[in-house]
C-alpha positions as CSV (number, residue, x, y, z in Angstrom):
1,M,86.4,113.1,106.8
2,R,82.1,113.9,107.2
3,K,83.8,117.3,108.0
4,A,86.0,117.6,104.5
5,L,83.4,116.1,102.3
6,D,80.4,118.7,103.7
7,G,79.4,120.5,100.5
8,W,82.1,118.4,98.4
9,N,80.7,118.2,95.0
10,G,83.8,116.0,93.0
11,G,84.0,112.8,92.8
12,V,82.8,110.4,90.2
13,T,79.4,108.9,88.9
14,V,79.3,105.6,88.9
15,G,75.5,103.8,88.2
16,G,73.8,107.5,88.3
17,T,75.5,107.2,91.9
18,K,78.0,110.1,93.0
19,I,80.8,108.4,94.9
20,T,83.9,110.2,96.6
21,N,85.3,107.9,98.9
22,L,85.4,104.4,100.3
23,R,86.1,103.7,104.1
24,Y,86.6,100.9,105.9
25,A,88.3,101.2,109.6
26,D,91.3,102.7,108.4
27,D,91.5,102.5,105.3
28,T,90.2,105.6,102.8
29,T,90.4,105.8,99.2
30,I,88.8,109.1,97.6
31,L,88.0,109.0,94.7
32,A,88.2,112.1,92.1
33,A,86.7,112.2,88.2
34,S,89.8,114.5,88.0
35,E,93.9,115.0,89.4
36,T,93.5,118.8,89.7
37,E,90.1,117.6,92.0
38,M,92.0,114.9,94.1
39,A,94.6,117.7,94.6
40,A,92.0,120.1,96.0
41,I,90.0,117.4,97.9
42,L,93.5,115.8,99.5
43,E,93.9,119.6,100.0
44,R,91.2,120.0,102.1
45,I,91.0,116.5,104.0
46,E,94.9,117.7,105.2
47,R,92.8,121.6,106.1
48,V,90.4,119.8,108.3
49,S,92.5,117.1,109.4
50,L,95.1,119.5,111.0
51,E,92.0,121.2,113.2
52,F,92.2,117.3,114.9
53,G,95.8,117.5,115.4
54,L,95.9,114.8,112.5
55,H,98.7,114.4,109.3
56,I,97.8,112.5,106.3
57,N,101.1,110.3,106.3
58,R,102.5,111.0,102.4
59,F,104.2,108.3,103.0
60,K,101.5,106.0,103.2
61,T,99.4,107.7,101.0
62,K,99.2,106.7,97.3
63,V,97.7,108.4,93.9
64,M,96.7,105.8,91.1
65,T,95.1,107.0,87.5
66,V,92.4,104.9,85.9
67,D,93.3,105.5,82.8
68,R,92.0,102.3,80.3
69,A,93.4,103.8,77.4
70,Q,96.7,105.2,78.6
71,V,96.3,108.4,77.1
72,L,96.8,110.4,79.9
73,S,100.2,112.2,81.4
74,P,101.2,113.0,84.7
75,S,101.4,116.4,85.8
76,I,102.9,117.7,89.1
77,A,99.4,118.5,90.4
78,L,99.9,115.4,93.1
79,K,103.8,115.6,93.3
80,D,103.8,114.7,96.9
81,Y,102.4,111.2,96.6
82,E,103.5,107.9,95.5
83,K,102.4,106.9,91.7
84,V,100.9,103.4,91.4
85,E,99.9,101.1,89.1
86,E,97.5,99.2,91.5
87,F,96.8,98.3,95.3
88,I,95.3,96.1,97.4
89,Y,92.0,97.3,98.9
90,L,90.0,94.9,101.7
91,G,91.2,91.5,99.6
92,S,91.1,92.8,95.7
93,L,93.7,93.6,93.6
94,I,93.4,97.2,92.0
95,S,94.8,98.3,88.5
96,N,94.7,101.5,86.5
97,S,93.6,99.9,83.6
98,G,90.3,99.6,86.0
99,N,90.4,95.9,86.3
100,C,89.2,94.1,89.9
101,E,90.8,91.0,91.0
102,K,89.9,88.6,94.1
103,L,93.0,87.7,96.3
104,D,93.1,84.6,98.0
105,T,93.0,85.5,101.2
106,V,95.4,82.3,102.4
107,S,97.9,83.0,100.1
108,G,97.3,87.0,98.7
109,W,98.4,85.5,95.4
110,L,95.0,85.7,92.9
111,K,92.7,82.8,92.6
112,V,92.7,81.2,89.0
113,P,88.8,80.5,87.9
């Protein structure tokens, strides 16, 4: 990831800090400001990974567009990847509306306050 992201200026800005990815163990979340940018960084990661004999598992890789206003229309830039409306990352349910809910680590259900 360090080699693939070297010199990369993409990502999203949160609180004045540019974020390109989140990594924990073997889980990686890539962040991009547009679908075109996401397609470009995935291609770059795949190219660098192949140098090390690694491949992106397209069956395990998911793509989610955060669109609170629900005005974005899907394009074909990422047609090889499954589109999802939510996913679980480090015990939280992340949704395409921008919400993040902590899951109960025992049951896997959302915690109700």
